[in-house]
C-alpha positions in Angstrom: 0.0 0.0 0.0 2.9 2.4 0.9 4.1 2.4 -2.8 0.7 2.3 -4.3 1.4 -1.2 -5.6 -1.5 -3.3 -6.4 0.2 -6.6 -5.2 -1.2 -7.5 -1.8 0.8 -10.6 -1.3 2.5 -13.4 -3.3 1.3 -16.9 -2.6 3.9 -19.6 -2.9 3.5 -23.3 -3.5 6.0 -26.1 -4.1 4.9 -28.9 -6.4 7.4 -31.7 -7.0 10.2 -29.5 -5.7 9.3 -26.7 -8.1 8.4 -23.3 -6.8 5.3 -21.6 -8.1 4.1 -18.1 -7.2 0.8 -16.3 -7.7 0.3 -12.6 -6.9 -2.8 -11.7 -5.0 -3.9 -8.2 -6.0 -5.6 -5.5 -4.1 -8.6 -3.8 -5.7 -7.7 -0.4 -7.2 -8.7 2.5 -4.9 -8.2 6.2 -4.4 -5.9 5.6 -1.5 -3.6 3.4 -3.6 -3.6 6.0 -6.3 -2.7 8.8 -3.8 0.1 6.5 -2.3 1.5 5.8 -5.8 1.4 9.6 -6.7 3.2 10.5 -3.4 5.8 7.7 -3.9 6.8 9.0 -7.3 6.4 12.7 -6.8 8.3 12.8 -3.4 10.7 10.2 -4.7 10.2 8.0 -1.6 11.9 5.1 -3.4 15.2 7.0 -2.9 14.6 6.9 0.9 13.8 3.2 0.7 16.9 2.5 -1.3 19.1 4.5 1.1 17.5 2.8 4.1 18.4 -0.6 2.8 21.9 0.3 1.5 22.9 2.4 4.5 21.2 0.6 7.3 20.2 -3.0 6.5 22.8 -4.1 4.0 25.9 -3.6 6.2 24.2 -5.6 9.0 23.2 -8.3 6.6 26.8 -8.5 5.2 28.2 -8.7 8.7 25.8 -11.5 9.7 26.6 -13.4 6.5 30.3 -13.1 7.2 29.8 -14.2 10.7 27.9 -17.3 9.6 30.5 -18.1 6.9 33.3 -17.9 9.4 31.9 -20.9 11.2 33.0 -24.4 10.2 29.9 -26.5 10.7 31.9 -29.7 10.8 33.7 -28.5 13.9 30.5 -28.0 15.9 29.0 -30.4 18.4 25.5 -31.8 17.5 23.8 -29.3 19.9 25.8 -26.3 18.5 25.1 -27.5 15.0 21.4 -27.4 15.6 21.6 -23.9 17.0 23.7 -22.8 14.0 21.4 -24.3 11.5 18.4 -22.8 13.2 20.1 -19.4 13.1 20.9 -19.8 9.4 17.3 -20.7 8.7 15.9 -17.7 10.7 18.3 -15.3 9.0 17.3 -16.8 5.6 13.6 -16.1 6.4 14.5 -12.5 7.5 16.6 -11.9 4.4 13.9 -13.3 2.2 11.4 -10.8 3.7 13.8 -8.0 3.3 14.5 -9.0 -0.3 10.8 -8.7 -1.1 10.4 -5.5 0.9 13.3 -3.7 -0.8 13.3 -5.3 -4.3 10.5 -3.0 -5.5 12.3 0.3 -4.6 15.5 -0.9 -6.3 13.6 -1.6 -9.5 12.0 1.9 -9.3 15.4 3.5 -8.8 16.7 1.8 -12.0 13.5 2.8 -13.9 13.9 6.4 -12.7 17.5 6.4 -13.8 16.4 5.1 -17.3 13.8 7.9 -17.6 16.2 10.6 -16.4 19.0 9.5 -18.7 16.6 9.2 -21.7 15.5 12.8 -21.1 19.1 14.0 -20.7 20.6 12.2 -23.7 17.7 11.9 -26.1 18.2 8.2 -26.2 15.4 5.7 -25.5 15.0 4.0 -22.2 16.5 0.6 -23.2 19.6 2.3 -24.6 20.2 4.0 -21.3 19.6 0.7 -19.4 22.3 -0.9 -21.5 24.8 1.5 -20.1 24.3 -0.2 -16.7 25.0 -3.7 -18.0 27.7 -5.4 -15.8 28.5 -2.1 -14.1 27.2 -2.7 -10.5 29.8 -3.4 -7.8 28.0 -6.8 -7.3 28.5 -7.9 -10.8 31.7 -6.2 -11.8 33.7 -5.2 -8.7 34.8 -1.6 -8.1 34.3 0.6 -11.1 37.1 2.6 -12.6 37.8 5.0 -15.4 38.7 2.2 -17.7 35.2 0.7 -17.6 34.0 0.8 -21.2 30.3 1.1 -20.2 31.0 4.2 -18.0 33.1 5.7 -20.7 30.2 5.3 -23.1 27.9 6.9 -20.5 30.1 9.9 -20.1 30.6 10.2 -23.8 26.8 10.3 -24.2 26.5 12.9 -21.4 29.2 15.1 -23.0 27.4 14.9 -26.4 24.1 16.1 -25.0 23.8 19.9 -24.6 20.7 19.4 -22.4 22.8 17.1 -20.0 25.8 19.4 -19.9 23.6 22.5 -19.3 21.9 20.8 -16.5 25.1 19.6 -14.9 26.6 23.1 -15.2 23.4 24.6 -13.7 23.5 22.1 -10.8 27.2 22.9 -10.1 28.0 19.3 -11.1 30.4 20.0 -13.9 32.8 17.6 -12.1 30.6 14.7 -13.3 32.0 15.3 -16.8 35.6 15.6 -15.8 36.6 12.1 -16.9 
């Protein structure tokens, strides 16, 4: 409801070890429409993304590292049961968090695509291609030799609208590559 999304919940079933999901939708309403309008106009998805990346993600990574540092074969039976139960509980919590924060991350990418398309005059899919294999998770730390980023900056420099906007926003440094 917070984002104005019509998905109420997702029902999961396992049949012969295959996972099936079916969304359960909320009926459209004025309240959902107002929530969606506020979510986009106030860019609340940016707050959601920052909340996850600044608050939850570091804790999740620390917990995962802690779990990975344990050698299960060195545990007693009782300790192993506690360890496995903790792994299961964290998997459940991470699954919930994934489904709570996956919507805002998709919106951030969609917003990026729309903004870049407006700035460069390219279509949305062309701007999305600029992100391919460029996230830290998929590529490691980005550097100036990254061909996708070089293409992005080349497109920015070629767009008068983009350079004017960056100049106006005192962000000329974004083109100093």
